[in-house]
DRENMAR-778036 format. One line per 4 residues: number of its first residue (from 0); for each residue y, z negated, x of C-alpha. Coordinates in nm, 3 decimals, decimal comma. Example, Ala and Ser with C-alpha at 12.3 -4.5 7.8 and 13.67 -1.06 7.14 Angstrom:
<atoms>
0> -0,450/-0,780/1,230 | -0,106/-0,714/1,367
</atoms>
This chain:
<atoms>
0> 0,000/0,000/0,000 | 0,345/0,095/0,138 | 0,627/-0,150/0,207 | 0,830/0,013/-0,072
4> 0,555/-0,052/-0,324 | 0,519/-0,414/-0,214 | 0,894/-0,467/-0,238 | 0,897/-0,314/-0,586
8> 0,618/-0,547/-0,693 | 0,814/-0,847/-0,563 | 1,121/-0,736/-0,754 | 0,919/-0,695/-1,073
12> 0,759/-1,036/-1,025 | 1,101/-1,197/-0,962 | 1,245/-1,029/-1,272 | 0,953/-1,147/-1,485
16> 1,000/-1,505/-1,367 | 1,377/-1,533/-1,383 | 1,465/-1,313/-1,684 | 1,342/-1,570/-1,942
20> 1,522/-1,846/-1,747 | 1,850/-1,656/-1,751 | 1,805/-1,572/-2,119 | 1,751/-1,939/-2,202
24> 2,059/-2,045/-2,004 | 2,268/-1,781/-2,184 | 2,150/-1,899/-2,525 | 2,235/-2,260/-2,445
28> 2,554/-2,230/-2,244 | 2,725/-1,906/-2,344 | 2,888/-2,086/-2,643 | 2,996/-2,367/-2,410
32> 3,170/-2,137/-2,163 | 3,317/-1,930/-2,446 | 3,477/-2,245/-2,589 | 3,602/-2,344/-2,242
36> 3,752/-1,999/-2,179 | 3,943/-2,017/-2,510 | 4,030/-2,384/-2,490 | 4,030/-2,620/-2,194
40> 4,051/-2,353/-1,924 | 4,373/-2,215/-2,072 | 4,558/-2,537/-1,973 | 4,746/-2,543/-1,642
44> 4,555/-2,848/-1,521 | 4,212/-2,692/-1,584 | 4,269/-2,329/-1,485 | 4,062/-2,388/-1,171
48> 3,747/-2,422/-1,387 | 3,647/-2,052/-1,403 | 3,733/-2,011/-1,034 | 3,500/-2,298/-0,943
52> 3,225/-2,146/-1,160 | 3,267/-1,798/-1,007 | 3,265/-1,934/-0,650 | 2,957/-2,144/-0,725
56> 2,769/-1,843/-0,860 | 2,873/-1,645/-0,552 | 2,747/-1,923/-0,324 | 2,413/-1,927/-0,509
60> 2,389/-1,548/-0,472 | 2,477/-1,576/-0,102 | 2,209/-1,838/-0,033 | 1,946/-1,696/-0,269
64> 1,740/-1,511/-0,001 | 1,734/-1,823/0,217 | 1,626/-2,028/-0,084 | 1,339/-1,789/-0,157
68> 1,223/-1,797/0,204 | 1,251/-2,175/0,235 | 1,085/-2,267/-0,093 | 0,739/-2,115/-0,069
72> 0,585/-2,460/-0,097 | 0,450/-2,611/-0,419 | 0,697/-2,652/-0,709 | 0,788/-3,004/-0,820
76> 0,683/-2,956/-1,182 | 0,663/-3,321/-1,288 | 1,003/-3,426/-1,156 | 1,152/-3,091/-1,260
80> 1,051/-3,124/-1,625 | 1,176/-3,482/-1,632 | 1,516/-3,370/-1,498 | 1,519/-3,084/-1,750
84> 1,454/-3,329/-2,035 | 1,750/-3,536/-1,916 | 1,964/-3,220/-1,907 | 1,869/-3,136/-2,268
88> 1,958/-3,488/-2,381 | 2,297/-3,461/-2,209 | 2,352/-3,118/-2,365 | 2,265/-3,232/-2,718
92> 2,490/-3,537/-2,694 | 2,773/-3,346/-2,529 | 2,760/-3,047/-2,765 | 2,725/-3,250/-3,085
96> 2,985/-3,513/-2,993 | 3,221/-3,279/-2,807 | 3,185/-3,471/-2,479 | 3,260/-3,211/-2,214
100> 3,153/-3,434/-1,926 | 2,798/-3,438/-2,068 | 2,796/-3,079/-2,189 | 2,913/-2,919/-1,864
104> 2,724/-3,171/-1,656 | 2,402/-3,077/-1,833 | 2,445/-2,719/-1,709 | 2,438/-2,839/-1,347
108> 2,142/-3,068/-1,413 | 1,959/-2,780/-1,587 | 2,000/-2,558/-1,282 | 1,864/-2,834/-1,058
112> 1,568/-2,881/-1,293 | 1,489/-2,509/-1,298 | 1,487/-2,499/-0,919 | 1,251/-2,796/-0,905
116> 1,011/-2,648/-1,161 | 1,001/-2,298/-1,012 | 1,060/-2,345/-0,637 | 1,037/-2,716/-0,553
120> 1,259/-2,957/-0,363 | 1,305/-2,714/-0,073 | 1,503/-2,482/-0,302 | 1,719/-2,771/-0,417
124> 1,797/-2,862/-0,056 | 1,915/-2,507/0,015 | 2,132/-2,478/-0,297 | 2,262/-2,834/-0,312
128> 2,620/-2,741/-0,221 | 2,677/-2,479/-0,497 | 2,546/-2,730/-0,752 | 2,764/-3,007/-0,606
132> 3,062/-2,770/-0,602 | 3,025/-2,715/-0,978 | 3,110/-3,082/-1,033 | 3,475/-2,995/-0,970
136> 3,490/-2,794/-1,294 | 3,397/-3,102/-1,502 | 3,711/-3,253/-1,661 | 3,755/-3,623/-1,591
140> 3,807/-3,867/-1,881 | 4,169/-3,889/-1,996 | 4,219/-4,262/-1,920 | 4,098/-4,212/-1,562
144> 4,330/-3,917/-1,510 | 4,629/-4,102/-1,660 | 4,568/-4,415/-1,452 | 4,542/-4,231/-1,121
148> 4,797/-3,956/-1,185 | 5,108/-4,172/-1,228 | 5,095/-4,332/-0,880 | 5,036/-3,988/-0,729
152> 5,334/-3,839/-0,913 | 5,551/-4,131/-0,802 | 5,447/-4,081/-0,440 | 5,504/-3,703/-0,449
156> 5,845/-3,751/-0,616 | 5,944/-4,013/-0,357 | 5,856/-3,793/-0,060 | 6,015/-3,480/-0,212
160> 6,337/-3,673/-0,281 | 6,362/-3,805/0,074 | 6,286/-3,467/0,234 | 6,555/-3,293/0,028
164> 6,800/-3,579/0,084 | 6,740/-3,546/0,460 | 6,818/-3,172/0,421 | 7,158/-3,268/0,265
168> 7,078/-3,167/-0,091 | 7,248/-3,364/-0,373 | 6,932/-3,525/-0,509 | 6,845/-3,854/-0,675
172> 6,531/-3,987/-0,838 | 6,446/-4,205/-1,135 | 6,072/-4,262/-1,146 | 5,917/-3,914/-1,160
176> 6,243/-3,745/-1,267 | 6,436/-3,565/-0,992 | 6,809/-3,503/-1,040 | 6,939/-3,225/-0,816
180> 7,289/-3,102/-0,882 | 7,324/-3,050/-1,257 | 6,949/-3,013/-1,315 | 6,682/-3,267/-1,402
184> 6,320/-3,198/-1,321 | 6,022/-3,392/-1,447 | 5,732/-3,394/-1,201 | 5,452/-3,306/-1,443
188> 5,078/-3,374/-1,413 | 5,013/-3,009/-1,329 | 5,248/-3,033/-1,028 | 5,115/-3,351/-0,870
192> 4,825/-3,476/-1,079 | 4,472/-3,585/-1,003 | 4,324/-3,252/-1,116 | 4,545/-3,067/-0,869
196> 4,424/-3,296/-0,591 | 4,062/-3,237/-0,689 | 4,117/-2,860/-0,698 | 4,258/-2,863/-0,345
200> 3,973/-3,089/-0,233 | 3,730/-2,831/-0,373 | 3,916/-2,557/-0,182 | 3,879/-2,753/0,140
204> 3,508/-2,822/0,088 | 3,450/-2,455/0,006 | 3,621/-2,363/0,333 | 3,402/-2,611/0,523
208> 3,087/-2,466/0,368 | 3,186/-2,114/0,466 | 3,273/-2,206/0,824 | 2,950/-2,400/0,890
212> 3,091/-2,586/1,190 | 2,827/-2,734/1,419 | 3,052/-3,023/1,525 | 2,994/-3,332/1,310
216> 3,330/-3,474/1,421 | 3,510/-3,158/1,310 | 3,340/-3,148/0,970 | 3,391/-3,516/0,888
220> 3,750/-3,524/1,015 | 3,851/-3,214/0,817 | 3,680/-3,343/0,500 | 3,880/-3,668/0,527
224> 4,208/-3,495/0,618 | 4,183/-3,267/0,312 | 4,320/-3,557/0,104 | 4,654/-3,589/0,292
228> 4,664/-3,208/0,318 | 4,638/-3,186/-0,062 | 4,914/-3,443/-0,100 | 5,138/-3,250/0,141
232> 5,073/-2,924/-0,046 | 5,176/-3,095/-0,371 | 5,499/-3,212/-0,206 | 5,569/-2,856/-0,085
236> 5,514/-2,724/-0,437 | 5,756/-2,977/-0,592 | 6,017/-2,908/-0,324 | 5,983/-2,532/-0,375
240> 6,022/-2,567/-0,751 | 6,320/-2,800/-0,709 | 6,496/-2,559/-0,472 | 6,427/-2,262/-0,699
244> 6,584/-2,449/-0,990 | 6,882/-2,562/-0,783 | 6,961/-2,218/-0,641 | 6,858/-1,986/-0,927
248> 6,891/-2,200/-1,239 | 6,666/-2,370/-1,489 | 6,537/-2,043/-1,638 | 6,395/-1,935/-1,303
252> 6,236/-2,274/-1,246 | 6,068/-2,282/-1,588 | 5,981/-1,913/-1,603 | 5,804/-1,687/-1,359
256> 5,896/-1,898/-1,059 | 5,705/-2,197/-1,199 | 5,385/-1,994/-1,187 | 5,475/-1,875/-0,838
260> 5,509/-2,238/-0,731 | 5,139/-2,274/-0,813 | 5,066/-1,994/-0,568 | 5,282/-2,174/-0,311
264> 5,063/-2,481/-0,361 | 4,738/-2,304/-0,275 | 4,884/-2,087/0,001 | 5,043/-2,388/0,172
268> 4,718/-2,587/0,133 | 4,518/-2,303/0,288 | 4,762/-2,270/0,578 | 4,750/-2,645/0,637
272> 4,369/-2,648/0,628 | 4,351/-2,361/0,880 | 4,609/-2,529/1,105 | 4,437/-2,867/1,098
276> 4,099/-2,702/1,157 | 4,240/-2,523/1,463 | 4,369/-2,854/1,600 | 4,032/-3,018/1,535
280> 3,860/-2,729/1,713 | 4,077/-2,794/2,019 | 4,009/-3,170/2,005 | 3,636/-3,113/1,956
284> 3,629/-2,872/2,249 | 3,810/-3,125/2,467 | 3,565/-3,399/2,367 | 3,273/-3,174/2,457
288> 3,433/-3,084/2,790 | 3,495/-3,450/2,873 | 3,138/-3,544/2,777 | 2,997/-3,268/2,997
292> 3,218/-3,372/3,289 | 3,116/-3,738/3,252 | 2,748/-3,643/3,253
</atoms>
């Protein structure tokens, strides 16, 4: 039998195995994602949801051949079906009671269960990061977001005020309200909230996963520094929006430029991540050089 025929047989076998799985997932979760696309994901604070989902699917596709090669051992049927039962319970509760944390979370648990049943724990080890990455599209409970967002907005407002004051702009602050010239700006949740911080944290972790640095020091240090990087990017966004309003008027600040400020947030965060990673590369290289010299 030729290699082409063998490859065709493998493709047919793969299609026979995974087609019913994909069909079942579509039946269960297509209504969920349809509701998200027409509801929650239309809000400014949750617009990262479809991006997280798309990147997660791309990561799964990217690591799929490695998963197939690494998971030729026995499937973990018993634990897999138990996890799948838990996913169905979460889905039923979440869907019937409109609890998005359970409903979206059950999708991630279902994927983990399917991997266990069909390919075993080895497959789960290969695809753990895409499944973990999907957690960032789960909306946090409102009370948690409200409790943590206010201190963050206060801190961002405080830093933005002092930076602009140092630059000789006529600015004052009352809580999370910035007064610059004749304009007042309220630092909203979308500008400096917890969801924004989590989105930038997801961006940083996605970058780390793509780079696959071999240095443990570099990986751990960058993962920790993503938090102050995210805070700094939020400050840059608020400053940019404040300056746009001051120089071009309130209409510019609340119109197209407000959306552009969101692009400034992610561009500045990406630049900061790349810059910090370059510095960590230099430090890591120096540490390695010093260790070699000492040996």
